[in-house]
C-alpha positions in Angstrom: -17.1 -7.1 31.4 -16.5 -4.1 29.4 -17.6 -4.1 25.8 -15.2 -3.0 23.2 -15.5 -1.3 19.9 -14.7 -4.3 18.0 -17.5 -6.1 19.7 -20.0 -3.4 19.0 -19.5 -3.6 15.2 -22.2 -5.2 13.3 -19.9 -6.8 10.6 -16.9 -9.0 11.1 -13.8 -7.5 9.9 -10.8 -9.4 8.2 -7.2 -8.3 8.2 -6.1 -7.4 4.7 -2.7 -5.6 4.4 -2.3 -4.6 0.7 -1.2 -1.3 -1.0 -4.1 1.3 -1.5 -4.3 4.4 -3.5 -7.1 6.8 -2.3 -8.4 10.0 -3.6 -10.8 12.6 -2.5 -11.9 16.2 -3.5 -11.7 19.3 -1.3 -11.8 23.0 -1.9 -12.0 22.4 -5.6 -8.8 20.3 -5.9 -8.4 16.7 -6.2 -6.1 14.7 -4.2 -4.4 11.4 -4.4 -2.3 9.6 -1.8 -0.9 6.1 -0.9 -1.8 4.0 1.9 -2.0 0.5 3.4 -5.1 -1.4 4.2 -5.6 -2.7 7.7 -8.7 -4.5 7.7 -12.0 -4.6 5.8 -15.6 -5.6 6.0 -18.7 -5.7 4.0 -19.3 -2.2 5.4 -16.0 -0.6 5.0 -12.2 -0.5 5.3 -9.5 1.2 7.2 -6.7 2.6 5.6 -3.3 3.5 7.1 -1.8 6.6 6.2 0.0 9.6 7.5 -2.2 11.8 5.1 -5.9 11.4 5.5 -9.0 12.7 3.7 -11.2 15.0 6.1 -13.8 13.5 8.2 -17.0 13.2 6.3 -15.4 13.7 2.9 -15.9 10.8 0.2 -13.1 8.8 -0.6 -12.2 6.5 -3.3 -9.9 3.6 -2.5 -8.4 1.1 -4.9 -6.3 -1.8 -4.2 -5.5 -5.3 -6.0 -6.7 -8.2 -4.1 -4.1 -10.9 -3.4 -4.4 -13.6 -6.2 -5.5 -17.0 -5.2 -4.3 -18.2 -8.6 -2.1 -16.3 -11.0 -4.7 -15.6 -13.7 -7.3 -14.5 -11.1 -6.3 -10.9 -10.4 -9.0 -8.3 -9.4 -8.9 -4.5 -8.5 -11.3 -3.7 -5.7 -12.9 -0.2 -5.5 -14.5 1.1 -2.1 -16.1 4.3 -2.2 -17.6 5.9 1.0 -17.6 8.4 3.7 -14.6 9.0 5.9 -16.1 8.5 9.4 -12.9 8.9 11.5 -9.2 9.9 11.8 -6.8 8.3 14.1 -3.9 9.9 15.7 -0.6 8.9 17.4 1.8 11.5 19.0 -0.2 14.2 17.4 0.2 12.9 13.8 -2.6 11.3 11.6 -2.1 7.5 11.2 -5.1 6.3 9.4 -8.8 6.5 8.7 -12.0 4.3 8.4 -14.3 4.7 5.4 -17.9 3.6 5.6 -18.6 2.0 2.3 -21.5 3.1 0.0 -19.9 1.2 -3.2 -17.8 -1.8 -3.3 -16.7 -3.2 -6.8 -14.6 -6.0 -8.0 -13.2 -5.6 -11.5 -10.3 -6.6 -13.7 -7.6 -4.1 -13.1 -6.9 -1.2 -15.3 -3.9 -1.4 -17.6 
């Protein structure tokens, strides 16, 4: 039997498809782009986007968690190093972030 990448992961991932705003710094500039989360775990997340931060850069990803109750709305912030970029048909399609910081807070107004 062949072991898959998913089986080698130390943490279980959960599917989470929400809009993400991510940013990073490179060459003295700050970049901000939209994306869509695909999944996340206690150690990181995967973001689908045709614009990706460079591998080894530090990305800050912000998104609003789906509300379980109308008054319980939280923004999640994941800050970590980009560990890989995936490609399809020679185009960037998404990237993985290994989290160093994960925060939950009330959304900024």
